[in-house]
C-alpha positions as CSV (number, residue, x, y, z in Angstrom):
1,X,-31.5,47.9,-18.5
2,X,-34.2,49.8,-16.5
3,X,-33.4,50.7,-12.9
4,X,-35.1,49.0,-10.0
5,X,-37.2,52.1,-9.3
6,X,-38.3,52.2,-13.0
7,X,-39.3,48.5,-12.8
8,X,-41.3,49.2,-9.6
9,X,-43.0,52.1,-11.2
10,X,-44.0,50.0,-14.2
11,X,-45.2,47.2,-11.9
12,X,-47.3,49.7,-9.9
13,X,-48.8,51.1,-13.1
14,X,-49.8,47.5,-14.2
15,X,-51.3,46.7,-10.9
16,X,-53.3,50.0,-10.8
17,X,-54.6,49.4,-14.3
18,X,-55.6,45.8,-13.4
19,X,-57.3,47.0,-10.2
20,X,-59.1,49.8,-12.1
21,X,-60.4,47.3,-14.7
22,X,-61.6,44.9,-12.1
23,X,-63.6,47.7,-10.5
24,X,-65.3,49.2,-13.6
25,X,-69.0,49.8,-13.2
26,X,-69.8,47.3,-16.0
27,X,-68.2,44.5,-14.0
28,X,-70.7,42.0,-12.6
29,X,-71.9,42.6,-9.1
30,X,-70.4,40.3,-6.5
31,X,-72.8,37.5,-5.5
32,X,-73.8,36.7,-2.0
33,X,-72.4,33.4,-0.7
34,X,-74.9,30.6,-1.3
35,X,-77.3,32.9,-3.2
36,X,-78.3,29.9,-5.4
37,X,-79.1,27.8,-2.4
38,X,-81.1,30.6,-0.7
39,X,-83.2,30.9,-3.9
40,X,-83.7,27.1,-4.0
41,X,-85.0,27.0,-0.4
42,X,-87.3,29.9,-1.0
43,X,-88.6,28.3,-4.2
44,X,-89.4,25.2,-2.1
45,X,-91.6,27.4,0.2
46,X,-93.2,29.0,-2.8
47,X,-94.1,25.6,-4.2
48,X,-95.5,24.6,-0.8
49,X,-97.8,27.6,-0.7
50,X,-98.9,27.0,-4.3
51,X,-99.7,23.4,-3.5
52,X,-101.6,24.4,-0.3
53,X,-103.6,27.0,-2.2
54,X,-104.7,24.3,-4.7
55,X,-105.8,22.1,-1.8
56,X,-103.0,19.7,-2.5
57,X,-101.8,18.5,0.9
58,X,-99.5,15.8,-0.7
59,X,-97.8,18.6,-2.8
60,X,-97.4,20.7,0.3
61,X,-95.9,17.8,2.2
62,X,-93.4,17.1,-0.6
63,X,-91.3,19.9,1.0
64,X,-90.8,17.8,4.1
65,X,-88.3,15.1,4.7
66,X,-90.0,11.8,4.3
67,X,-88.5,10.3,7.4
68,X,-89.5,9.1,10.9
69,X,-86.9,11.6,12.1
70,X,-88.8,14.7,10.8
71,X,-89.8,17.0,13.7
72,X,-92.8,19.4,13.7
73,X,-93.1,21.5,16.8
74,X,-96.2,23.6,17.3
75,X,-96.8,25.2,20.7
76,X,-96.1,22.6,23.3
77,X,-96.7,19.7,20.9
78,X,-93.9,17.9,19.1
79,X,-94.9,15.6,16.3
80,X,-92.2,13.1,15.2
81,X,-92.2,11.6,11.7
82,X,-93.4,12.4,8.3
83,X,-96.7,10.4,8.4
84,X,-97.8,11.7,11.8
85,X,-97.0,15.3,10.6
86,X,-99.1,14.7,7.5
87,X,-102.0,13.3,9.6
88,X,-101.8,16.3,11.9
89,X,-102.1,18.7,8.9
90,X,-105.0,16.5,7.5
91,X,-106.9,16.6,10.8
92,X,-106.5,20.4,11.1
93,X,-107.1,21.4,7.4
94,X,-108.6,18.5,5.3
95,X,-110.9,16.5,7.6
96,X,-114.7,16.8,7.2
97,X,-115.8,20.4,7.8
98,X,-112.3,21.7,7.5
99,X,-110.7,23.8,4.7
100,X,-107.2,24.5,3.7
101,X,-107.8,28.1,2.7
102,X,-105.1,30.3,1.4
103,X,-101.5,30.2,2.7
104,X,-99.0,33.0,2.4
105,X,-95.5,33.2,3.7
106,X,-93.8,36.5,4.3
107,X,-90.7,38.1,5.9
108,X,-88.5,35.2,4.8
109,X,-84.9,35.2,5.9
110,X,-82.7,32.3,4.9
111,X,-79.1,31.5,5.9
112,X,-77.2,28.6,4.4
113,X,-74.4,26.7,6.2
114,X,-71.9,25.0,3.9
115,X,-74.4,24.6,1.0
116,X,-76.0,21.6,2.7
117,X,-77.9,23.0,5.7
118,X,-80.2,26.0,5.9
119,X,-82.4,27.8,8.3
120,X,-85.3,29.9,7.3
121,X,-87.5,32.1,9.4
122,X,-90.6,33.9,8.4
123,X,-94.3,34.5,9.0
124,X,-97.2,32.4,7.8
125,X,-100.9,33.2,7.4
126,X,-103.8,31.0,6.5
127,X,-107.2,32.6,5.6
128,X,-110.2,30.3,5.3
129,X,-113.9,31.3,4.9
130,X,-114.3,30.9,8.7
131,X,-111.1,32.2,10.2
132,X,-107.6,33.7,9.8
133,X,-104.6,32.2,11.6
134,X,-101.1,33.5,11.5
135,X,-97.8,33.1,13.3
136,X,-94.1,32.6,12.8
137,X,-91.8,29.7,11.9
138,X,-88.2,28.5,12.0
139,X,-87.3,25.8,9.5
140,X,-84.2,23.7,9.5
141,X,-83.5,22.3,6.1
142,X,-81.1,19.9,4.5
143,X,-80.1,19.4,0.9
144,X,-80.6,15.8,-0.3
145,X,-80.0,14.3,-3.7
146,X,-83.6,15.2,-4.7
147,X,-83.3,18.8,-3.3
148,X,-84.0,20.7,-0.2
149,X,-86.3,19.2,2.5
150,X,-87.6,20.6,5.8
151,X,-86.2,18.4,8.6
152,X,-87.5,20.4,11.5
153,X,-90.4,22.9,11.6
154,X,-91.0,25.0,14.7
155,X,-94.2,27.0,14.2
156,X,-95.9,29.4,16.5
157,X,-99.3,31.0,16.4
158,X,-99.8,34.7,17.1
159,X,-103.1,34.3,18.8
160,X,-106.2,32.2,18.6
161,X,-107.7,32.2,15.1
162,X,-109.8,35.2,14.3
163,X,-113.3,34.3,13.2
164,X,-114.4,35.9,9.9
């Protein structure tokens, strides 16, 4: 029968071998917590910008929570509810003489809390034939049965639009 020290040596060798195998360079890289959810949130924003750039306001609004509790904050104005938020966008970008232009998002940073809530910050820019507007945003999102939706949007403008 092996001595206690021999058994310990064998156990250490087994553990070292197992540890070495787990750390081989061909082992898959560890994933960031909630990496899938971050990708889903950022895909929502990509879909919104694509819809915007097609002139599809309904497609853009699909990323927002269709609820009277949706909040959209811009400057000193808070708009409460999905329909009033949509009407605000329509008045600013789709009414007669207005154009939606091209929307881009950049510098996105998303954190996920428990796989159900997320916060995304970033920059936005809209270029039309007449002006360029830009600013920052903080979005609060929640995951519903039909996917992620923006439940609160706090948007700021860098400065008055620059005339082109």
